[in-house]
C-alpha positions in Angstrom: 0.0 0.0 0.0 2.9 2.4 0.8 4.6 1.7 -2.5 1.3 2.3 -4.3 0.8 5.7 -2.7 4.4 6.6 -3.4 4.2 5.7 -7.1 1.0 7.8 -7.5 2.6 10.8 -5.7 5.7 10.6 -7.8 3.7 10.5 -11.0 1.4 13.5 -10.2 4.4 15.5 -8.9 6.2 14.9 -12.1 3.1 15.7 -14.2 2.3 18.9 -12.4 6.0 20.1 -12.5 6.7 19.3 -16.1 3.4 19.8 -18.0 0.7 22.5 -18.2 -2.9 21.7 -17.2 -6.1 23.7 -16.7 -6.2 24.7 -13.0 -10.0 24.8 -13.1 -10.4 21.1 -13.9 -9.3 18.0 -12.0 -5.9 16.9 -13.3 -7.1 13.3 -13.6 -9.6 14.4 -16.3 -6.8 16.0 -18.4 -4.3 13.2 -18.4 -3.9 11.4 -21.7 -1.8 8.5 -22.9 1.0 10.7 -24.2 1.4 12.2 -20.7 2.0 8.7 -19.4 4.5 7.9 -22.2 6.5 11.1 -21.3 6.7 9.9 -17.7 7.7 6.4 -18.6 10.4 7.8 -20.9 11.7 9.8 -18.0 11.9 6.7 -15.8 13.6 4.7 -18.5 16.3 7.4 -19.0 16.9 7.4 -15.2 17.9 3.7 -15.6 15.1 2.5 -13.4 14.7 -1.3 -13.2 12.1 -2.7 -15.5 10.4 -4.4 -12.6 10.0 -1.1 -10.8 8.6 0.6 -13.9 6.1 -2.2 -14.3 5.0 -1.8 -10.7 4.4 1.9 -11.2 2.4 1.2 -14.3 0.3 -1.3 -12.3 -0.3 1.4 -9.7 -1.5 3.9 -12.3 -3.7 1.3 -13.9 -5.4 0.4 -10.6 -5.9 4.1 -9.8 -7.4 5.1 -13.2 -9.5 2.0 -13.4 -11.0 2.9 -10.0 -11.7 6.5 -11.2 -13.4 5.2 -14.4 -15.5 2.7 -12.5 -16.7 5.5 -10.1 -17.4 7.8 -13.1 -14.8 10.4 -12.1 -13.2 10.2 -15.6 -14.7 9.3 -19.0 -11.6 7.6 -20.5 -8.9 5.4 -18.9 -5.6 6.7 -20.2 -3.7 3.6 -19.1 -5.7 1.3 -21.5 -3.2 -0.5 -23.8 -0.3 1.2 -22.1 2.7 -1.1 -22.8 4.5 -2.8 -19.8 8.2 -3.3 -20.1 9.2 -6.9 -20.4 10.8 -8.4 -17.3 14.6 -8.2 -17.5 16.0 -11.7 -17.8 18.3 -12.7 -15.0 21.3 -14.7 -16.1 21.8 -17.9 -14.1 24.5 -17.8 -11.4 27.3 -20.2 -12.3 30.7 -21.2 -10.9 34.0 -20.9 -12.8 36.1 -24.0 -13.6 38.5 -22.8 -10.9 35.7 -22.6 -8.3 34.5 -26.1 -9.3 38.0 -27.6 -8.9 38.4 -25.9 -5.5 34.9 -27.1 -4.4 35.9 -30.7 -5.0 39.2 -30.3 -3.3 37.3 -29.3 -0.1 35.4 -32.6 0.1 37.1 -35.1 2.4 36.4 -38.7 1.4 37.8 -40.6 4.3 34.3 -41.3 5.8 31.3 -42.9 4.1 29.5 -39.5 4.5 32.3 -37.8 2.7 32.2 -40.4 -0.1 28.5 -39.8 -0.5 29.0 -36.0 -0.5 31.6 -36.4 -3.3 29.2 -38.6 -5.3 26.4 -36.1 -4.9 28.4 -33.2 -6.2 29.9 -35.2 -9.0 26.3 -36.0 -10.2 25.0 -32.4 -9.7 27.8 -30.9 -11.7 28.4 -33.9 -14.0 24.8 -34.5 -15.2 22.8 -31.3 -14.4 20.2 -33.2 -12.4 17.5 -31.3 -10.6 17.4 -31.6 -6.8 14.2 -33.6 -6.9 15.7 -36.0 -9.5 18.8 -36.5 -7.4 16.9 -37.3 -4.3 14.8 -39.9 -6.2 17.7 -41.9 -7.6 17.9 -45.6 -6.7 20.7 -48.1 -7.6 18.4 -49.3 -10.5 18.7 -45.8 -12.0 22.3 -46.4 -13.1 23.8 -48.4 -15.9 27.5 -48.5 -15.1 28.4 -50.4 -18.2 27.0 -47.6 -20.4 27.7 -44.9 -17.9 24.2 -43.5 -18.1 21.5 -42.9 -15.6 17.7 -42.8 -16.0 15.6 -40.2 -14.3 11.9 -39.2 -14.2 11.8 -35.5 -14.7 9.1 -32.8 -14.9 5.8 -34.0 -16.3 6.9 -37.6 -15.6 9.1 -37.5 -18.7 11.9 -40.1 -18.6 15.3 -39.3 -19.9 18.7 -40.9 -20.1 21.8 -38.9 -19.1 25.4 -39.9 -19.6 27.9 -39.4 -16.7 31.7 -39.2 -16.8 34.5 -41.1 -15.3 34.8 -38.8 -12.3 31.2 -39.4 -11.3 31.5 -43.2 -11.9 34.6 -43.4 -9.7 32.9 -41.4 -6.9 29.7 -43.4 -7.1 31.5 -46.8 -7.1 33.6 -45.6 -4.1 30.5 -44.6 -2.2 28.4 -47.7 -3.2 31.1 -50.0 -1.9 30.6 -48.6 1.6 26.9 -47.5 1.4 25.7 -50.6 3.4 27.5 -49.2 6.4 25.4 -46.1 6.3 22.0 -47.1 4.8 19.3 -49.1 6.4 18.6 -52.4 4.6 15.1 -51.4 3.3 16.2 -47.9 2.1 16.1 -47.9 -1.7 17.3 -44.4 -2.5 21.0 -44.2 -3.3 21.7 -41.3 -1.1 20.8 -41.4 2.6 20.9 -39.4 5.8 23.3 -40.3 8.6 20.4 -42.3 10.1 20.4 -44.4 7.0 17.1 -43.2 5.6 16.2 -41.6 2.3 18.0 -38.3 1.9 15.8 -35.2 1.8 16.2 -32.0 -0.3 17.1 -29.6 2.6 20.1 -31.7 3.5 21.5 -31.4 0.0 20.7 -27.7 -0.1 22.7 -27.2 3.1 25.6 -29.1 1.6 25.5 -27.0 -1.5 25.3 -23.8 0.4 28.2 -24.8 2.6 30.6 -25.9 -0.2 29.7 -23.1 -2.7 30.2 -20.4 0.0 33.6 -21.9 0.9 34.8 -22.3 -2.7 33.4 -19.2 -4.6 31.9 -15.7 -4.4 28.7 -16.8 -6.1 25.7 -14.7 -5.1 23.5 -17.9 -4.9 24.4 -21.1 -3.2 22.1 -24.0 -4.2 22.1 -27.3 -6.0 20.6 -25.5 -9.0 23.8 -23.4 -9.3 25.6 -26.6 -10.2 22.9 -27.5 -12.8 23.5 -24.0 -14.4 27.2 -24.5 -14.2 27.0 -28.0 -15.9 25.1 -26.4 -18.9 27.3 -23.4 -19.2 30.6 -25.3 -19.1 29.3 -27.7 -21.7 28.3 -24.8 -24.0 31.6 -23.1 -23.3 33.4 -26.2 -24.6 31.4 -26.5 -27.8 28.6 -28.8 -26.9 25.5 -28.8 -29.1 22.7 -26.8 -27.4 20.1 -29.3 -28.5 22.0 -32.1 -26.7 22.2 -29.9 -23.6 18.5 -29.3 -23.8 17.9 -33.1 -23.8 20.2 -33.7 -20.8 18.6 -31.0 -18.8 15.1 -32.2 -19.6 13.8 -28.9 -20.9 10.5 -28.9 -22.7 11.6 -26.2 -25.2 14.9 -24.9 -26.5 14.0 -21.4 -25.3 14.6 -22.5 -21.7 18.1 -23.7 -22.6 19.1 -20.7 -24.7 19.6 -18.6 -21.5 22.9 -20.4 -21.2 24.1 -18.9 -24.5 23.7 -15.5 -22.9 25.8 -16.7 -19.9 28.4 -18.0 -22.3 28.6 -14.8 -24.2 29.0 -12.8 -21.0 31.8 -15.1 -20.1 33.5 -14.4 -23.4 33.1 -10.7 -23.0 34.6 -10.8 -19.6 37.5 -12.8 -20.8 38.1 -10.4 -23.7 37.9 -7.4 -21.5 40.4 -8.8 -19.1 42.9 -10.2 -21.6 42.9 -8.0 -24.8 45.3 -5.1 -24.8 42.8 -2.8 -26.5 39.6 -3.9 -24.7 
């Protein structure tokens, strides 16, 4: 409510200061669409965030819709007023150096440490979603083909390859898993009580290790999924293949990683080129 009032006050202050109106008539009756466009142009030139501009437009729409419904104005000037598209946020990823440092922090002397290593190898090595990782069973893996089967969003099944590092970490953990897991626990990864692992536990692990190994603004298992896709793209992988491995329904969802990759290239250029 406070932001709504502030947005309206800012609009009318600007309008009254910058434009001429008939003092004998209510200003609301004199505002036309081009007045709103002038104001929006001013906000845009001030480098205001698109989300903030969209909120201010919503406040005006609500206000003028109320006035029209009560009969205070004959026309609503906000009708068909364009709303700026939401600015796309690039996914947070880790650098290859950060990834290497993260894995160096994992101590694998204990069974718990071996499981932690296997979890991170799969998150970074396959791009699994958290829910997919939690649901893995030993039957999910084909070690001969080095693939795993997951049931993703919309109950869509997909096959994902995994590399030698993940295979080694998994084998190392599975050889000792029986000392940690209860006999009837089917999920591959378990709690220290031997029961099926739960998402918050993996989220805590991700937060801990990402905080210790990088300056990333987000620390979650999904950061490793983003990093998986971005590193594949950086190294020349086909975007359609990445789409299939991630289980995206459309290519549009995968194309965000092309922006991340381009930003990485720009940063590298600016840091390395003598005339950047």
